[in-house]
ZAGUVEX-204940 format. One record per residue (C-alpha): x, y, z. Coordinates in steps of 0.02 Angstrom, whole numbers, plus 32768, in hexadecimal, padded with zeros to 4 digits. Each point is the difference from the previous one (the first is absolute). Layout:
<rs>
XYZ
...
</rs>
This chain:
<rs>
1BA86750CF95
7F758083800C
801D80B48018
7FAB7FF180AB
80997F9C803D
8083805B7F97
7FEC80AC804F
801B7FCD80B7
808F7F8D7FCD
805D808A7FA5
7FE380778091
80497F808073
809A7FEC7F94
801A80BE7FF5
7FFD800480BF
807E7F758011
806C80547F7F
7FFB80A78057
80287FAE80A8
808E7F9A7FB9
8053809F7FB6
7FE2805C80A8
80557F868069
80957FED7F89
809C80558042
8043808E7F98
80AB7FF07FBE
806C804E8085
805C80717F85
7F58804A7FC5
7FB6800F80B1
8093806E8039
7FAD80977FA9
80978069801B
7FEE80BF7FFF
80B180187FB6
8037801F7F56
808B7F7E800D
80297F7D8081
80657F64801E
80247F7F808C
809D7F8B7FF8
804B7F81806A
80928057804C
80747F687FFF
7FE87FC07F4E
7FC2809B7FA2
7F647F987FC8
7F6D80787FCC
7F627FD2805C
7F90808B7FBC
801B80887F87
7FA180967FBC
8045806E7F78
80B17FD98046
805E80467F62
7FAA80AC7FFE
808580848029
7FBC80758083
804680888077
803C7FAC809E
801780958078
80617FCE809E
800A7F4C7FD6
809380487FA3
805C800080AA
800F7F407FF1
8085801A7F79
8052808E8066
80077F89809B
80507F7A7F95
808A80757FD4
8015803B80B4
801E7F4B8038
806F7FE57F6C
8065809D8030
80117FBC80B4
80327F5B7FC0
808C80377F8E
80418081807B
7FCE809C7FA5
7FA6803E809D
7FE67FC380B4
7F6C7FFC8071
804D807A8084
8046807D7F78
7FBE80AF800E
7F9C803C7F6B
801980B57FC5
7F5380637FE0
800380727F6B
7F9A80A27FF7
7F7C7FAE7F8E
7FEE7F61806F
7FE880728099
7F7C80687FA7
7FA97F6D7FBA
80017FA180A7
7F9A80898046
7F767FF27F81
7F7E7FA5806D
7F827FE77F6B
80837F7A7FCF
80307F718069
8098803F8064
8061801080A5
804F80AE801B
80B980087FE0
807E80818037
80AC80297FC0
8049801A80AF
7FCF7F57804B
80547F587FD7
7F917F747FB5
80467F547FDC
7FDD7F957F6C
7F9A7F88806E
7F9980898041
7FCF80467F54
7FE67F4D7FB8
7F837FE1808C
7FA9809B7FDD
7FF77FCB7F4E
7FC37F528020
7F848022808E
7FC380AD7FC8
803180147F49
805F809B8029
802B80527F5B
8081807D8036
805E7F73805D
7FFC7F997F5C
804A80867F9A
808B80238084
80347F497FFA
7FFB7FFF7F43
807A80968000
806A7FA4807B
800C7F5C7FA1
800F803F7F4E
803580B7800C
7F5E80417FBE
7F4E7FC97FE8
80127FF67F44
80947F8C8014
7F997F93807D
7F717FFC7F85
807B7FBF7F7B
80327F78807F
7F417FD58015
7FE97FE77F48
809E7F9B7FF2
7FC87F90808B
7F4C7FEB7FB9
80507FC47F5F
80757F8D8060
7F6E7FBC8062
7F987FDB7F60
7F748077802F
7FE080237F42
7F698080801B
805080908059
803780B38005
804C80578098
800F80C47FFC
801E801A80BA
80287FAB80A2
7F6080208060
7F6A7FDA7F96
7FC380B68006
7FC380537F59
809680667FC7
7F8580978006
80037FF380C2
80B680248006
7FF980C07FDB
80727FF67F6F
80847F938059
7FD67F5F7FA5
80917F977FC5
806080427F6D
7FD47FB07F5C
7F4A7FD78034
7F5D80577FD1
7FB680878079
7F577F9B800C
80477F4B7FF0
7FDD7F76807A
80427F4C8021
7FA77F707FA8
7FFB7F488011
7F8F7F737FD0
7FB07F93808B
806E7F757FC9
80A080678008
7FCA804580AE
7FEA7F4E803A
80B27FD57FB8
804A80948056
7FAA7FCA80AA
80377F4D7FE0
80B8802D7FF6
7FFD807F808E
7FBC7F84807F
806E7F717FBE
80A680607FF5
7FE1806F8099
7F7C7FA98070
802C8075808E
7F9980837FAA
7F657FAD8048
803C801D80B2
7FFB80BF7FE6
7F6980047F88
7F947FA88086
80238081808A
7F5580528023
803F809B8054
80A380508028
804180AD803B
807980607F8F
807C806F8051
7FF5809B7F94
806E806E8068
802E802980B7
7F5F7FDB8061
7F9C7FF57F61
7FAD7F547FE7
7F867FDB7F73
7F8D7F658004
800E7F8D7F65
7F627F9D7FE7
80147F6F7F80
7F9980287F60
7FE07F3E7FF9
7F597FFE805C
7FFC7F417FFD
80848001808C
7FB47FF980AE
8033807F8080
800280A07F9C
7F6280468056
7F587FC58035
7F9480407F70
80757FA57F85
7FEE7F508050
7F717FD37F8D
80847FF57F74
807A7F918061
80277F597FB0
80487F628049
80A97FDC7FC6
802380A97FA4
80BD80287FF5
800A809B7F8F
801E80477F81
7FE180A87FAB
7F7480777FE1
7FF080867F7F
7F8B808C7FCF
7FF980927F83
7F79804E7F99
80327FA57F64
802F7F588059
7F6A7FFA806F
80157F99809B
80757F6A7FEB
804A7F828078
80827F6C7FF6
7FD97F85808D
80627F73804C
7FAB7F878070
802D7F528052
7F987F76804A
804D7F618029
807D7FC97F76
7FA8806F7F82
803A80AD7FD6
7FA880717F8C
802780A37FA0
7F72805F7FBB
7FF180A47F9E
7F6880717FDD
8009809C7F92
7F8B80907FE3
7F817FD7808C
7F8C809B801D
802D801E80B7
80867FE18084
7F837F8F805B
7FDB7FA07F5F
80B67FC97FE2
7FFA7FA180A5
7F517FB97FEA
802B7FC37F4D
80A77FBE803F
7FA07F9E8087
7F9B7FAB7F6B
80A17FCF7FA6
80567FBA80A2
7F5D7FA9803D
7FF47FB07F59
80B37FC48000
80037FBB80B1
7F567FAB7FE8
800B7FB97F59
80BD7FC87FF4
80777F928065
80BA7FD27FFA
7FFA7F477FD8
807E7F7B7FE7
7FCD7FA97F64
808A7F877FE4
807B7FC28085
80C17FFD7FF7
802D7F5F7F9D
7F6D80097F89
80187FD87F49
7F767FD77F7E
7FD87F4D7FE9
80687FA57F87
808A808A8006
80637FCC8096
809E7FCC7FAC
8077803A7F7C
80747F947F92
80BA800B8028
80907FDB7F86
80AF7FDA8039
7FD37FDE80B7
80037F6B8077
7F3F800A7FFA
7F9D80147F64
7F7B806E8047
7FEC807C8094
7F66802F8064
7FC780BB8000
7F8780648061
7FD180AA803D
8073805B8081
7F7D8068805A
7F3C7FFF8013
7F9C80527F74
7FA380808061
7F9B809A7FCD
7F6B806E802B
7F667FB37FB4
7F46801E7FFF
7FAB7F9A807D
7FBE7F5C7FBC
806C80017F63
80837F838032
7FC67F827F84
8017807A7F6E
80C080048017
80827F837FB9
80B180067FDA
80687FEE7F5F
80B87FBC7FFD
806E806D7F97
80B17FB57FF0
8096806E7FF1
80417FD37F4B
80B28043802E
800F7F6A807E
7FD37F7E7F7D
80587FBA7F66
7FA47FFB7F53
7FB07F578035
7FB280448098
80797FB58075
8064803D8099
80BC7FE67FF0
805C7FB18098
804580308074
7F6880498051
7FF9805380AD
7F777FE6807E
7F8E80917FF9
8033803A7F53
7F75806D7FBB
7FBA7FB57F5E
7F6580637FDE
7F6B804C8055
7F4A7FE28028
7F8C80897FBA
7F54801E8048
7F707FEF7F8D
7F538046801E
7F697FB37FA3
7F7780768043
7F9D808D7FB6
8058808B8050
808F80597FB5
80A07FE5806D
807480997FFF
80938042805F
805380AA8010
80967FBE7F94
80027F637F95
80937FBD805B
7F967FEA809B
7FA67F677FBB
80077F73806F
808E7F7E7FE3
80707F978066
80A07FA17FE2
80157F4C7FD6
809D7FA9802D
804C7F508007
7FDF7F9D809A
80A77FAA8003
80AB800D7FAE
803A7F957F71
80BF7FDF7FED
804B7FE77F4F
80147F517FCD
80AC7FB17FF6
80457FBD7F59
7FD77F4E8030
7F4A8029801B
7FF580617F5D
805B7F717FA5
7F857F818041
7F6980697FD4
804480147F55
801A7F417FE6
7F567FE58048
7FB480797F81
80607FB27F71
7FBF7F4D8028
7F538046802E
7FFF80507F4F
803A7F5A7FA9
7F7E7F9A8067
7F7780837FC8
80367FEC7F4A
7FFA7F428006
7F5E80008052
7FB880747F81
804A7F937F73
7FB97F608041
7F5B804A8029
7FF780317F43
800F7F487FD0
7F667FD58056
</rs>
């Protein structure tokens, strides 16, 4: 081919290549372009991680700390340590701190009664720091003792990447020398994004009523006789706070907790639900208070648009060729098995065909020859189906134990065989062995 034809042809090919690349959709993960140092979004039911960015970097969490404090408040209510209508003493330090309006606070007095519920609401809606310390003192006797409980609970919940030094999320330097005993004067609470998501996961699962309070847009706090203070929720994704914040409102938002300090930047743990899909998101070290909500919107939009809760395999499913197990000592010599519930999970849209299941039998239920020993009950669990993904993505969960698996059980019962049945089987087996031996011998002659 002459150069006369080659040049136009090459030019056309380049144009086609450029157009092809231009119209190809970017990977959703890359196109999020998050302005946050760390971020995560998970399925709130299963703990499946749908998006992650630097989720194991340990960073200051500011007032997202209060999710752990709220967990301990609910736990103290549950075990009877405190009650919702119990009055809360206000110390000199708490009174003084609560009047510092450079921090998030409602004003507290020492000559006016406040209940646990009132202070809890001020903590959850308005992130009131003085109220939180007063509750910590009530529950544990001192904030230092409460902080010890926070760290113990973090270990119990398997957060792994954490350090709690106070109950509020303030930097200790903001506490005018009254920071909890045993902590540094400039220390601050830290978690990873993964650990923060774990904390939110446990809080909304163990105490879902937190979302009822966390979603209140505005409430008045009775600070004293005739003294009301307006508490506007710091979560601007909730509609109804005030008109100029409606641009941040997000359909389905339920909570959960904001945070902001000089070292933490602006952070936010969000919870939102649409249909049967509930998501938990975390953004850390965004540059402004506004950015923590715009970046959260990107995460939640990605989760709701790209993923769906899907039933992949129905109840009664079993991989082909694996639907029975041999039985020894029973009236029947095999029993049918199948899954007891559907295999359902949140998956990326269009990836149904990339999932299969693997049967894993419970070896403790079987003898050394891989047989079930009669008698066998109807519905006796004999193993599980484990979900297997063959796509390119890395499937990860908050905890390894959250991987999808469902129980496999027998579909009928099998009674133990009587002595007559067992004898006849033995005789049949004996003559079958003789006949097989004779057949082999005769066959050898020819």
